[in-house]
N, C-alpha and C positions, 0 to 999 in steps of 0.2 A: 503495500500499499503504499511504500514511501515516494513522494513525489520526485524527489532528489534521484531517486534510483531508475526513474522509467528511461532516462534516455542512456544510463549506464552499459545497456546489453551489448556484449562482445559482438552477437550476431543480428542482423537485419531481422533473418527468419529464422526460427528452431528447424531443425532437422524433419521434425514432423509435419511441416508446414510445407517445407520444401518437396517432400516427398509427395506428400498430398496433392501438393498443385501440380506437378509434371502428371500424376497419374488421372488427374480430373481430365487435363487437357489430351492425354493420351486415350482414354477411354472415349472422349467426346467423338475424337478424329477418327477411332477406328468404327465406333458405330455409322459415322456418315460414309466411310468407305466400303464398308460392309453392304452398304445398299448396291453396290454395283454388280451386275451380272457379267460374270467371265464370259459367258457362253456368247453374249450380244454386244457387249461394250466396244466401243471404237475409241480411238484415241483422242477424240475430240471430247467424248464423254467422260473418259479418265480423266482428263484435265478440268472440266466442269467441277467433276465431284472434288478433286483434289483443292480447287481455289474455294469450293464452299467449306470444307474441312477447314482449310486457313481461315476462312472469313469467319466462321461459326467460332472458333478458338480465339479470335483477336476480338470477336465481340463479348465472348464470356469471360476472356482475361480482364478487358477492360470493367465490366460489371464486378467479377472477383475483386480487381483492384479497388474498386468504389467501396466494397462490401467490408472490406479489411480496414480502409480509413475510418467508416462508421463505425465498425466494431470497436476500434482503439479509441476512439473518441468518446464513445458512449461508457465504456469501462475508466478511460482515464477520468472523464466528467463525474462519475460514479465514486472513484477512489477520492477524489479531492471533496465532495460532498459529505462522504464517511468521515475524513480527518476534519474537516469542520465542523460536524456534528458532534463527533466525539471530544472536541475542544471545546464545545460550549456546556458540555455537560459535569456532573460531579463525576466523581473518581469510579463509583459502582456502575452509574450507567454508561461511563465511559468505555470500561470493560465490557460490558453485555453488548452494545455494539459493535465492538472490535471482533468480540466471540461469533457474534451472529454474522457477520463479515468474512471469515475465513473458510476456506472448504472445509468439508465436513470430516475429512480424513486428517486434517490438521487440528482443526477445533477439539477434537477428541482426545488429541497428545497435548492439549495446552491449558494449564492451569492459570489460575488467578495470579501468580508472581510472573508469569510469562507475559500474560496480558498486561498487567500493570507496568511492566517494564518497556512493553510496545506502547502503551500509552503517554507514558512519560517521555519516552523518545520523540511521538508524534508532536507533544506541546514544546519539545525543545526545537522543533525544525521550523524556519522561517515560514511565511504563508505563502502557500501556491500562488504563483502570478505567471503572466506571460500566456501566449498561446499554449491552447491544449494539444494540437496538434504541432508536430515539428520536422524538421527537414529530414530524421531518420526515419519518421513516419511514412513521408511520402516516397522517400527510394526502397523501404519495404513492400509500398504499394507497387511501384515500379517492376520489382522484382517478382511479384506475385502475377502480373500481367506476362512479364518475359517466360516467366516459367510455365503457363498454361499455354501459351503459344508454343513455348520448345515442346511441348508434350506432342505436337502435331509431327512434327519433323520425324521421327523413329518411324512411323506408318507411311510416311511418304515417300522417303527416299528410296524404298526399294521399287518404286514404280518407275523412278527417273534413271535406274540403272538397267532396264530391261524393256525392248519392245512387245517381250510377251506378257500378256496381261494375266495369264494363269499363275506364271513364275512369279510376277510381281506381286500377286494377294498373298502367295505362299510363304513367300519372304516377308511380307509385312506383318502376315500372322505369326511367324517363329520370331522376329523381333517384338512383336507386342508381346508375347508369352515371355521372352527375354527379360522386357524391361518390368513386368508384372514381377517377374521371381526376383529381380535385382531389386526392386524397391522393399519387396515383405524380407529379402535380406538384410538391407538396410536397418528396416525398422525394428527387425528382432536384435540385430546387434545393438542398437540405440538403447533397446528396454533392456539390454543383458542377458535375452533369453539364450538359455544354454544351448541351443541347436538352431541358430539362426536359418540353417537352410530350410527347415519346417516351415517356419515361418513364410520363407520365400515361396514355398510351394503352396502353402495357403492362400497366401495373395494372389498367385498366378491363378489358382482355380475360382476362388473368389471372383477376380478380374474378368475371368473368362465368362462365368454365370451373369455379372452384371452388365456385362456386352450383350450377352444373348438376350437377357430381358429387357434390356434398354431398347435394342433392336425390335424386338417384339412389339413393344410397345409403342414402336413408330418413331422412337427417340433417333 
């Protein structure tokens, strides 16, 4: 909740955010390209679908970036309001407000002494001022946009390397499954899973199911 620490993060986006945005872009692109009928598609139709996939990810990358800024603005404004509220109350009420603002698993192991220490440190901080959104937040939003757009590339490149649409589709699907596995592996390693390869396989299977479901729903 410390206002002074909001801009001190070493990374613009954490690994989960980065991988999630790439997966989002990847799945969006695959569902559009999956609409191609290899038996009847000509080069012009393929080009149209690839441009549509890129255009869709550009649009959703922009939406995702704006939503990131909106979420950051909302969370930071709420934190400022909580700090101001805690300062205006007596010690007992201030501790109660702080306890209610903590995640459930953190509040469960935080006692009165820890809460009082937090309250006193908040009182010692200078009042928050200045813009709620900062330069780093806009850089992070740009990062969100670029990650979603980058998710298009792995499934598009195979079509650029061959004139055979069947081979291009096969290679695109292989690359997609590889990307899903890699994303799951990295998430598993970040979560300190003892066997990240299993999380990679699970993510690959889940991603494949999601792609089939989205395509079946007309996405």
